[in-house]
C-alpha positions in Angstrom: -4.1 -18.9 -16.2 -1.3 -19.0 -13.8 -3.3 -19.9 -10.3 -0.3 -20.0 -8.2 0.7 -16.5 -9.4 -2.6 -15.5 -8.8 -3.1 -17.0 -5.4 0.4 -15.5 -4.3 -0.4 -12.0 -5.4 -3.6 -12.4 -3.8 -1.6 -13.4 -0.7 0.8 -10.5 -0.8 -2.0 -7.8 -1.3 -3.4 -9.2 1.6 -0.6 -9.1 3.9 0.5 -5.9 2.4 -3.0 -4.2 2.8 -3.3 -5.6 6.8 0.1 -4.1 7.3 -0.4 -0.6 5.9 -3.9 -0.4 7.9 -1.8 -0.6 11.0 0.8 1.7 9.7 -1.3 4.1 7.9 -3.8 5.1 10.7 -1.5 6.8 12.9 0.8 8.0 10.2 -2.4 9.4 8.4 -3.6 10.8 11.6 -0.7 12.6 12.7 -0.4 14.0 9.1 -4.5 15.3 9.1 -3.7 16.6 12.7 -0.3 17.9 13.4 0.7 21.8 13.5 4.2 20.9 12.7 6.0 23.3 10.2 8.3 20.4 8.7 5.3 18.3 8.2 5.7 18.6 4.7 8.7 16.8 4.6 6.8 13.5 5.9 4.1 14.3 3.3 6.8 14.5 0.7 8.4 11.2 1.9 5.3 9.4 2.0 4.2 10.3 -1.3 7.5 9.9 -2.9 6.4 6.4 -4.5 3.8 8.0 -6.6 6.6 9.8 -8.9 9.5 7.5 -8.2 10.3 5.2 -11.1 9.4 1.5 -10.0 12.7 0.6 -10.8 14.7 3.0 -8.8 12.9 2.4 -6.0 13.3 -1.5 -6.5 17.3 -0.5 -6.8 17.2 1.0 -3.6 15.3 -1.4 -1.7 17.6 -3.9 -2.9 20.8 -1.9 -1.3 18.6 -1.7 1.9 18.0 -5.3 2.1 21.1 -7.1 0.7 23.0 -9.2 2.2 25.9 -6.3 3.3 23.3 -4.0 4.5 22.1 -3.6 8.3 18.6 -4.8 7.5 19.6 -7.7 5.5 22.6 -9.2 8.0 20.2 -8.9 10.9 17.5 -10.5 9.0 19.8 -13.3 7.9 20.8 -13.7 11.3 17.6 -14.2 12.4 16.1 -16.7 9.6 19.1 -18.0 8.0 17.7 -17.1 4.9 17.8 -13.9 2.2 15.6 -10.7 2.3 15.9 -10.3 -1.4 14.4 -12.7 -3.8 11.8 -14.1 -1.1 8.2 -13.2 -0.1 8.9 -11.2 2.8 11.4 -8.9 0.3 8.5 -8.7 -1.6 6.1 -8.0 1.7 8.7 -4.8 2.4 8.9 -3.7 -1.3 4.9 -3.6 -1.5 4.5 -1.8 1.7 6.5 0.6 0.7 5.3 1.6 -2.7 1.6 1.5 -1.7 1.9 3.4 1.3 0.7 6.5 -0.4 -2.4 5.0 -1.6 -3.1 4.1 2.1 -2.1 7.4 4.1 -3.6 9.6 1.6 -7.0 8.4 1.8 -6.9 7.8 5.3 -5.9 11.4 5.7 -8.2 12.9 3.7 -11.1 11.2 5.8 -9.7 11.9 8.8 -9.4 15.9 8.0 -12.9 15.6 7.0 -14.1 14.9 10.4 -16.1 18.0 12.2 -13.4 19.3 14.8 -16.6 20.5 17.0 -17.0 16.5 17.3 -13.5 15.8 18.6 -13.6 18.8 20.9 -17.0 17.5 22.5 -15.2 14.4 22.9 -12.5 15.8 24.9 -14.5 17.8 27.0 -16.5 14.7 28.0 -13.2 13.5 29.3 -12.6 10.8 26.7 -8.9 10.7 26.1 -7.3 11.0 22.6 -6.9 7.5 21.8 -10.8 6.7 22.8 -11.9 9.9 20.9 -10.0 8.3 17.8 -11.5 4.9 18.3 -15.2 5.9 18.9 -15.5 9.3 16.9 -12.5 10.0 14.6 -12.4 6.3 13.1 -15.9 5.6 12.6 -16.8 8.8 11.0 -13.7 8.0 8.5 -14.6 4.9 7.7 -15.8 5.2 3.9 -12.0 6.9 3.7 -10.4 4.2 5.3 -12.0 1.6 3.3 -11.2 2.9 0.1 -7.4 3.1 1.0 -7.7 -0.4 2.0 -9.5 -1.5 -1.5 -6.7 1.1 -3.2 -3.7 -0.5 -1.6 -5.0 -3.8 -2.4 -5.7 -3.5 -5.8 -2.1 -1.7 -6.1 -0.4 -4.4 -5.0 -2.0 -6.6 -7.0 -1.1 -5.1 -10.2 2.6 -4.4 -9.1 5.4 -5.2 -11.6 8.3 -3.0 -11.6 9.4 -3.5 -8.0 8.5 -6.8 -7.4 10.5 -8.1 -10.3 13.3 -5.5 -9.1 13.2 -6.7 -5.5 11.9 -10.7 -6.0 12.6 -11.6 -9.4 10.6 -14.5 -11.4 10.6 -17.3 -8.9 7.6 -19.7 -9.2 5.7 -20.5 -6.3 7.8 -17.7 -4.4 8.0 -14.2 -5.9 6.2 -14.9 -9.6 3.4 -12.6 -9.0 0.2 -12.3 -11.6 1.8 -9.4 -13.3 5.1 -11.0 -13.9 3.3 -14.0 -15.2 1.7 -12.1 -17.8 5.0 -11.0 -18.5 6.2 -14.2 -19.1 3.2 -15.4 -21.3 3.8 -12.3 -23.5 7.5 -13.1 -24.0 6.5 -17.1 -24.5 3.9 -15.7 -27.1 1.2 -17.4 -25.3 -1.2 -14.7 -25.6 -4.3 -16.6 -24.8 -2.9 -17.2 -21.4 -2.1 -13.5 -21.0 -5.3 -12.4 -22.1 -6.7 -14.3 -20.1 -4.8 -13.2 -17.0 -5.0 -9.7 -18.4 -9.0 -9.6 -18.1 -9.3 -10.7 -14.5 -6.7 -7.7 -13.8 -9.1 -5.5 -15.8 -12.3 -6.7 -14.3 -10.7 -5.9 -11.0 -9.2 -2.5 -11.7 -12.8 -1.8 -13.0 -14.4 -2.7 -9.6 -12.0 -0.8 -7.7 -12.6 2.2 -9.2 -16.5 1.7 -9.2 -16.3 1.0 -5.1 -13.8 3.6 -4.8 -16.1 6.7 -6.5 -19.1 5.0 -4.8 -17.3 5.8 -1.3 -15.3 8.8 -1.8 -15.7 11.0 -4.7 -12.5 13.2 -4.0 -10.3 10.3 -3.1 -7.5 11.6 -5.9 -6.9 14.8 -3.9 -3.4 14.8 -2.8 -3.5 16.0 0.5 -6.6 17.3 2.2 -6.7 21.2 2.7 -8.3 22.3 6.3 -10.3 25.3 6.5 
């Protein structure tokens, strides 16, 4: 097995999950509690990677991060390096591609918290932030953990987006899914089979944990009563 590719994928998935945890919490809480009429637009943007072909998303990310784009020029001025075909570029693409796998379980968990408990906390003089940290988040922890697990597993198995944005640079952007593709291209079925079996076991474990934590995790968006 290509252990370098496996370790790179684990590193990418860990960083992606950590960033999505920080970004997903406020986003999901706003989606679960907001009464804005235009909230559906934000929901659509967050869920877009679920229906958008990975190659299309990768194409637009390349344009957005390229050396002629404002983002690409800003990053190059800071680091002296290009954002595409780098680990940092992969990280940006992975965060955007796995965003709905984090936000949707988070939002479903937040929406499932009894509003009376939140209102009781407010009546006791607690701020919204304190109420979120001491009431909403602890009660939503199974859904939050589920979202983190799904994001981690989804990042491990990414192929189209990482290939478009990162290419196939060993030790830099060559993830485990690309390694399997290369093994198949070179007719090394034994190596491809071993790595695929590892991903199959990981995927099965993720599903078992997910269904154990929250059986209704596949609901697209939470419905309030």
